[in-house]
C-alpha positions as CSV (number, residue, x, y, z in Angstrom):
1,M,-8.6,23.1,-29.9
2,A,-8.6,21.4,-26.4
3,K,-11.5,21.6,-24.2
4,R,-11.2,23.4,-21.2
5,E,-12.6,22.8,-17.8
6,V,-12.4,25.0,-14.6
7,V,-12.2,22.7,-11.4
8,D,-11.2,23.6,-7.7
9,V,-9.0,20.4,-7.4
10,A,-7.6,18.1,-10.4
11,I,-6.6,14.4,-9.3
12,I,-4.3,12.2,-11.5
13,G,-5.7,8.7,-10.9
14,S,-8.8,6.8,-9.1
15,G,-7.0,4.2,-7.5
16,P,-7.6,4.2,-3.6
17,A,-5.7,7.7,-2.8
18,G,-7.4,9.3,-5.8
19,S,-10.9,8.1,-4.4
20,V,-10.3,8.9,-0.9
21,A,-9.1,12.0,-1.8
22,G,-11.5,13.1,-4.1
23,A,-14.5,11.8,-2.0
24,L,-13.2,13.9,0.8
25,L,-13.0,16.9,-1.1
26,A,-16.1,16.6,-2.8
27,R,-18.1,15.9,0.5
28,R,-16.8,19.5,1.6
29,G,-18.3,21.1,-1.3
30,R,-15.1,21.4,-3.3
31,K,-15.2,20.7,-7.5
32,V,-13.3,17.9,-7.9
33,L,-12.1,16.3,-11.3
34,C,-10.4,13.0,-11.3
35,L,-8.2,11.8,-14.7
36,E,-7.6,7.9,-14.7
37,R,-5.6,6.6,-17.6
38,E,-6.9,3.3,-17.2
39,V,-10.4,1.6,-17.5
40,F,-11.8,-0.1,-14.6
41,P,-11.8,-2.8,-13.2
42,R,-7.5,-3.4,-13.8
43,F,-5.5,-5.7,-12.0
44,V,-3.1,-4.4,-9.7
45,I,-0.8,-5.4,-6.7
46,G,-1.4,-4.4,-3.2
47,E,-4.5,-7.0,-2.3
48,S,-3.9,-7.3,1.4
49,L,-5.1,-4.4,3.3
50,L,-4.7,-3.2,7.3
51,P,-7.0,-2.1,9.9
52,R,-6.2,1.7,9.4
53,C,-7.1,1.6,6.0
54,N,-11.0,0.7,7.1
55,H,-10.7,3.9,9.7
56,L,-9.7,6.2,6.5
57,L,-12.4,4.6,4.1
58,A,-14.8,5.4,7.0
59,E,-13.7,9.0,6.9
60,A,-13.9,9.5,3.4
61,G,-17.1,7.7,3.5
62,L,-16.4,4.7,1.8
63,L,-16.1,1.8,3.7
64,E,-19.9,1.1,3.8
65,A,-19.5,0.1,0.0
66,V,-16.2,-1.8,1.0
67,E,-18.1,-4.0,3.2
68,A,-21.1,-4.7,0.9
69,R,-18.7,-6.5,-1.5
70,G,-18.1,-9.2,0.9
71,Y,-14.5,-9.1,0.9
72,Q,-12.3,-11.8,3.0
73,V,-11.9,-10.7,6.6
74,K,-8.2,-10.3,7.7
75,P,-8.2,-10.7,11.7
76,G,-4.1,-11.1,11.5
77,A,-0.9,-12.2,10.0
78,I,0.9,-15.1,10.4
79,F,4.6,-15.2,9.6
80,W,6.8,-18.8,9.0
81,R,9.9,-19.6,9.2
82,D,11.4,-22.9,9.4
83,G,8.3,-24.6,9.8
84,Q,7.2,-22.7,12.3
85,P,4.7,-19.7,13.1
86,V,4.1,-16.6,14.6
87,R,0.9,-15.1,14.9
88,F,-0.1,-11.3,15.2
89,A,-3.7,-10.6,15.8
90,F,-4.6,-7.4,14.9
91,A,-7.2,-7.6,18.3
92,A,-4.4,-7.9,20.5
93,G,-2.7,-4.7,19.2
94,R,-2.6,-1.4,20.8
95,P,-5.6,0.2,22.2
96,G,-7.3,2.0,19.0
97,T,-6.4,-0.8,16.8
98,R,-9.1,-2.1,14.4
99,P,-9.2,-5.8,15.0
100,A,-9.5,-7.0,11.0
101,A,-9.0,-5.4,7.9
102,Y,-10.0,-7.1,4.6
103,Q,-8.1,-9.1,2.0
104,V,-9.2,-7.5,-1.6
105,P,-9.1,-8.4,-5.4
106,R,-7.8,-5.0,-6.2
107,G,-9.7,-4.7,-10.1
108,D,-13.0,-5.2,-7.6
109,F,-11.9,-2.9,-4.5
110,D,-11.0,-0.2,-7.0
111,Q,-13.7,-0.4,-9.1
112,T,-16.1,-0.1,-6.3
113,L,-14.0,3.1,-4.3
114,A,-14.3,4.8,-7.5
115,T,-17.9,4.0,-8.3
116,R,-18.9,5.7,-4.7
117,A,-16.5,8.7,-4.8
118,A,-18.1,9.6,-8.4
119,E,-21.8,8.8,-6.3
120,L,-20.3,11.1,-3.5
121,G,-19.5,14.0,-6.3
122,V,-16.3,13.6,-8.1
123,D,-16.1,13.3,-11.8
124,V,-14.4,10.4,-12.5
125,R,-13.3,10.4,-16.0
126,F,-11.5,6.7,-17.3
127,Q,-9.1,6.5,-20.1
128,H,-7.6,10.0,-19.8
129,Q,-4.0,10.5,-19.9
130,V,-2.5,13.5,-18.5
131,T,0.3,14.4,-20.4
132,G,1.6,17.8,-19.3
133,V,1.4,20.3,-16.3
134,R,2.7,23.7,-16.0
135,F,1.8,26.4,-13.3
136,D,1.2,30.2,-13.4
137,D,0.0,33.1,-11.1
138,V,-3.3,32.0,-11.4
139,A,-3.8,28.0,-11.6
140,A,-2.0,24.9,-12.1
141,R,-2.9,23.7,-15.7
142,L,-3.2,20.3,-16.6
143,E,-3.0,19.0,-20.0
144,A,-4.7,15.6,-20.9
145,T,-5.6,13.2,-23.9
146,A,-9.2,11.2,-24.2
147,L,-7.4,7.7,-25.0
148,V,-10.8,6.6,-26.8
149,S,-11.4,9.9,-28.8
150,G,-8.3,11.8,-29.0
151,E,-9.9,14.7,-27.7
152,A,-7.1,17.1,-25.9
153,L,-8.4,18.7,-22.4
154,E,-7.0,21.3,-20.5
155,V,-8.0,21.6,-16.6
156,E,-7.5,24.5,-14.8
157,A,-7.5,24.1,-11.2
158,K,-6.6,25.7,-7.8
159,F,-4.7,22.5,-6.9
160,V,-3.5,19.2,-8.2
161,L,-3.1,15.9,-6.0
162,D,-1.0,13.3,-8.0
163,C,-2.6,9.8,-6.6
164,S,-1.4,7.7,-9.8
165,G,0.4,5.6,-8.0
166,Y,2.9,3.5,-10.3
167,G,1.8,5.6,-12.7
168,R,4.0,8.4,-10.9
169,V,3.0,11.1,-13.4
170,L,4.1,14.7,-11.7
171,P,7.6,13.2,-10.3
172,R,8.3,12.4,-14.2
173,L,6.9,15.8,-15.7
174,L,8.2,17.7,-12.8
175,G,11.6,15.8,-12.4
176,V,11.6,15.2,-8.8
177,D,12.3,11.5,-9.0
178,R,15.5,10.3,-6.7
179,P,17.2,6.9,-6.3
180,P,15.4,4.6,-3.7
181,T,17.4,4.0,-0.5
182,L,15.9,0.1,-0.4
183,G,18.0,-2.4,-2.9
184,P,16.2,-3.8,-6.0
185,R,13.8,-6.8,-5.6
186,V,11.8,-8.9,-8.2
187,A,8.2,-10.0,-7.2
188,V,6.7,-12.9,-9.5
189,F,3.1,-13.6,-8.4
190,T,-0.1,-15.0,-9.9
191,H,-3.9,-16.1,-8.7
192,V,-4.2,-19.7,-8.0
193,E,-7.1,-21.9,-6.6
194,G,-7.2,-24.9,-4.7
195,D,-5.5,-23.2,-1.8
196,Q,-5.6,-25.8,1.0
197,R,-6.6,-23.0,3.7
198,P,-7.0,-23.2,7.5
199,T,-10.6,-23.1,9.0
200,G,-11.3,-21.2,12.0
201,P,-10.6,-17.2,13.0
202,E,-7.2,-18.0,11.3
203,A,-9.0,-18.5,7.6
204,G,-8.3,-15.1,6.5
205,D,-5.2,-14.6,7.7
206,I,-2.2,-13.7,5.1
207,W,0.7,-16.0,5.3
208,V,4.4,-14.6,4.9
209,C,6.8,-17.5,4.6
210,V,10.1,-16.8,4.7
211,H,12.0,-19.2,1.7
212,P,15.1,-21.3,3.1
213,N,17.0,-19.8,0.5
214,G,16.1,-16.2,1.8
215,S,13.4,-15.1,-0.6
216,W,9.9,-15.0,1.1
217,I,6.6,-16.0,-0.1
218,W,3.2,-14.1,0.4
219,I,-0.2,-16.3,0.4
220,I,-3.3,-13.9,0.6
221,P,-6.8,-15.6,0.7
222,F,-10.1,-14.0,-1.0
223,S,-13.7,-15.0,-0.6
224,N,-14.0,-15.9,-3.8
225,G,-12.1,-19.2,-3.4
226,R,-9.0,-17.8,-5.4
227,T,-5.7,-17.2,-3.5
228,S,-2.7,-14.5,-4.3
229,V,0.7,-16.1,-4.1
230,G,3.8,-14.7,-4.6
231,V,7.4,-14.6,-4.0
232,V,9.8,-11.9,-3.3
233,G,13.5,-11.6,-3.5
234,S,16.5,-10.3,-4.6
235,P,17.1,-10.4,-8.7
236,E,20.0,-13.1,-8.4
237,L,17.6,-15.4,-6.2
238,I,14.5,-15.0,-8.6
239,E,16.5,-15.9,-11.9
240,A,18.3,-18.5,-10.4
241,S,15.2,-20.5,-9.3
242,G,14.2,-21.1,-12.8
243,A,13.8,-20.7,-16.4
244,T,10.6,-18.7,-16.8
245,D,8.8,-16.6,-14.1
246,E,5.9,-19.8,-13.6
247,R,8.7,-22.2,-13.1
248,R,10.4,-19.6,-10.6
249,L,7.3,-19.1,-8.8
250,Y,6.5,-22.9,-8.4
251,W,10.0,-24.0,-7.5
252,H,9.7,-21.6,-4.5
253,L,6.2,-22.8,-3.6
254,E,7.4,-26.6,-3.8
255,T,10.6,-26.1,-2.0
256,D,9.2,-24.7,0.9
257,P,8.1,-26.6,4.1
258,T,5.0,-24.4,4.6
259,A,4.0,-23.2,1.5
260,S,4.2,-26.4,-0.2
261,K,1.6,-28.4,2.0
262,R,-0.7,-25.8,1.8
263,L,-0.2,-25.1,-1.9
264,A,0.0,-28.5,-3.2
265,G,-1.8,-29.3,-6.3
266,V,-3.3,-25.8,-6.9
267,R,-4.3,-24.5,-10.2
268,R,-3.3,-20.9,-11.8
269,V,-6.2,-19.1,-12.8
270,M,-4.6,-15.8,-14.1
271,E,-1.2,-15.1,-16.0
272,M,1.9,-14.8,-14.2
273,K,2.7,-11.2,-13.4
274,R,6.1,-9.6,-12.5
275,L,7.4,-6.5,-10.8
276,A,10.5,-5.3,-10.7
277,G,12.4,-2.4,-9.2
278,Y,9.3,-1.4,-7.6
279,S,10.9,0.8,-5.0
280,T,10.4,4.7,-5.4
281,A,11.5,8.0,-3.6
282,V,11.2,11.5,-4.5
283,E,12.7,15.0,-4.0
284,K,9.8,16.4,-2.5
285,L,6.2,15.8,-2.0
286,T,4.4,19.2,-2.2
287,G,5.1,22.2,-4.4
288,D,3.3,25.4,-5.3
289,R,-0.5,24.0,-5.4
290,W,0.6,20.4,-6.1
291,A,1.3,17.2,-3.8
292,L,2.4,13.8,-4.2
293,T,0.4,11.0,-2.4
294,G,1.1,7.2,-1.8
295,N,3.0,5.1,-4.8
296,A,3.5,8.5,-6.9
297,G,5.7,9.7,-4.1
298,T,7.7,6.7,-1.9
299,F,6.9,3.2,-2.2
300,L,9.0,0.9,-0.4
301,D,8.2,-3.2,-0.1
302,P,5.0,-5.5,-0.1
303,V,6.5,-7.3,2.7
304,F,4.1,-5.8,5.2
305,S,1.2,-4.4,2.9
306,S,1.7,-0.9,3.4
307,G,1.3,0.4,0.1
308,V,-2.2,0.8,0.0
309,T,-2.5,2.0,3.9
310,L,0.6,4.9,3.1
311,A,-1.5,5.9,-0.2
312,L,-4.8,6.2,2.0
313,E,-2.9,7.9,4.7
314,S,-1.1,10.3,2.8
315,S,-4.4,11.5,0.3
316,S,-6.8,11.4,3.4
317,R,-4.0,14.2,5.0
318,A,-3.4,15.9,1.6
319,A,-7.0,16.2,0.9
320,V,-7.9,18.1,4.6
321,L,-4.8,20.4,4.1
322,V,-6.3,21.5,0.1
323,D,-9.5,21.9,1.7
324,R,-8.2,24.1,4.3
325,Q,-5.9,26.4,1.8
326,L,-8.9,26.4,-0.9
327,A,-10.9,28.2,2.4
328,G,-7.8,30.4,2.6
329,E,-6.3,29.3,5.5
330,E,-2.5,29.3,6.0
331,V,-1.2,25.6,5.6
332,D,2.3,24.4,6.5
333,W,2.6,21.7,4.1
334,G,6.2,20.8,5.1
335,R,5.4,20.4,9.0
336,E,1.6,19.3,8.5
337,Y,2.1,17.4,5.4
338,T,5.6,16.3,4.2
339,A,7.1,15.8,7.8
340,V,3.8,13.8,8.7
341,V,4.2,11.3,6.0
342,D,7.7,10.7,6.1
343,R,7.3,10.0,9.6
344,A,4.6,7.5,8.4
345,T,7.1,6.0,6.1
346,A,10.0,5.8,8.3
347,V,8.2,3.4,10.3
348,F,7.4,1.1,7.5
349,A,11.1,1.6,6.5
350,A,12.7,0.3,9.4
351,F,10.7,-2.9,9.7
352,V,11.5,-3.6,6.0
353,R,15.1,-2.9,6.5
354,G,14.8,-5.1,9.9
355,W,12.9,-7.8,7.8
356,Y,15.6,-7.9,5.1
357,S,18.7,-7.8,8.0
358,G,16.8,-10.8,9.5
359,E,16.7,-8.8,13.2
360,L,13.1,-8.1,12.9
361,L,12.7,-11.8,12.6
362,D,14.5,-12.6,15.3
363,V,12.5,-10.5,17.1
364,F,9.3,-11.8,15.7
365,F,10.2,-15.1,16.6
366,A,11.8,-14.5,20.1
367,R,10.7,-16.5,23.4
368,N,8.3,-14.8,25.7
369,P,8.9,-11.0,24.7
370,P,8.7,-8.4,27.5
371,E,5.4,-7.9,27.9
372,G,3.9,-5.1,25.3
373,V,6.3,-5.8,22.8
374,K,4.1,-8.0,20.5
375,A,1.2,-5.4,21.1
376,S,3.5,-2.8,19.8
377,I,4.9,-4.9,16.9
378,T,0.9,-5.8,15.9
379,S,-0.1,-2.1,16.0
380,V,2.7,-1.5,13.4
381,L,1.3,-4.2,11.4
382,A,-1.9,-2.9,11.4
383,G,-0.9,0.5,9.9
384,Y,-1.0,2.5,12.6
385,V,2.0,4.2,12.1
386,L,1.0,7.5,13.4
387,D,0.4,6.3,17.3
388,T,3.6,8.3,18.6
389,G,2.3,6.3,22.0
390,N,4.0,3.1,20.7
391,S,7.8,3.4,21.2
392,L,8.3,1.4,18.0
393,V,6.8,4.8,16.0
394,R,8.3,7.5,18.0
395,D,12.0,6.0,17.5
396,P,11.5,2.9,15.2
397,E,14.9,2.6,13.6
398,Q,17.0,2.7,17.2
399,R,14.1,1.2,19.1
400,L,13.9,-2.3,17.0
401,K,18.0,-2.3,17.2
402,T,17.9,-1.9,20.9
403,L,15.0,-4.5,21.4
404,H,16.9,-7.2,18.9
405,R,20.2,-6.8,21.2
406,S,17.6,-7.1,24.5
407,L,16.0,-10.1,23.1
408,A,19.2,-11.7,22.0
409,R,20.6,-11.4,25.3
410,R,17.8,-12.9,26.8
411,E,17.5,-16.0,24.3
412,A,21.5,-16.5,25.2
413,R,20.5,-16.9,28.7
414,P,20.7,-20.8,30.0
415,G,17.4,-22.5,30.5
């Protein structure tokens, strides 16, 4: 017979989204059970945070624990094309943009968040896999299995939040997956030592290098002396660059004019990793007594490090709405959640599409852009994708196209 538990909120997954949602709800007096399939610490991608994350972590009561870990401070992002850089310093963003974020080894980071969430009252249980869900007139009911003991568990909850990331538990169980709109791409990556980092205020920046063949490379420095390096491109480009994933990655590092100088002689200190077909989408983000957050709903692309930011943004908003609903308030999930998450996602999606079309790169590297343009771009790159005072947030697709045409005309003028 299954062990039965009754809680206010059941959360699937104790990564950043699950920890933020759980902490917010527990601090509001809700009884929260978080079921995580893995055992922490464990490796996962998404190591370069954006300044907006710090704001959301602070609201959840988790930032102090993160600050105590001594992670590498990330004050900006440098994009390289044809050996030429353009830097976006977060401190130069629009008013309200935090001046820095962190570069985090995700195993340690996720463990730190989950531990602090547990201290705040979240019942976090590792190695528990959710295998089924059903909804009746009384509650949501999760079926789970303790992977070590094999014990069955049935959880009765007033609400279920899926924060399972790439596990995407509810989309699979409820059949709400749909094909993504972004094209298929492959990421191959690892951690290395021996990175020849810059000194001074730019030492903690993420580097994004546009490879001559159209792929792009990330370089993310950690405070422990290691560096995350990876290459992203179409399946055809990646497969054509070598016989193994290690050779494919190193070929890109060796043949890029910028990465080759910084990473010459590095030593691999982690097994090679591969992520393919990672973009995801769903038919809907919410239903009766359930909601999807972060990657469980939509994941775009790693190029602007948006994954963790959107996960925290959505899980934070969902937690507040769940608390209101449990308090007896009427919540319009379509207007107050889906529309907001879709709006935030659309801004990053416009940037991703502009990146791969090349138009956004032209904007990034334009000479003498109009006043305020770089600050607006910087704030988006910092994760402030709900700042409606920013024209790139209000209408990102059209604004980027208009900006690209305008800057192209300026570049074409003599002198």
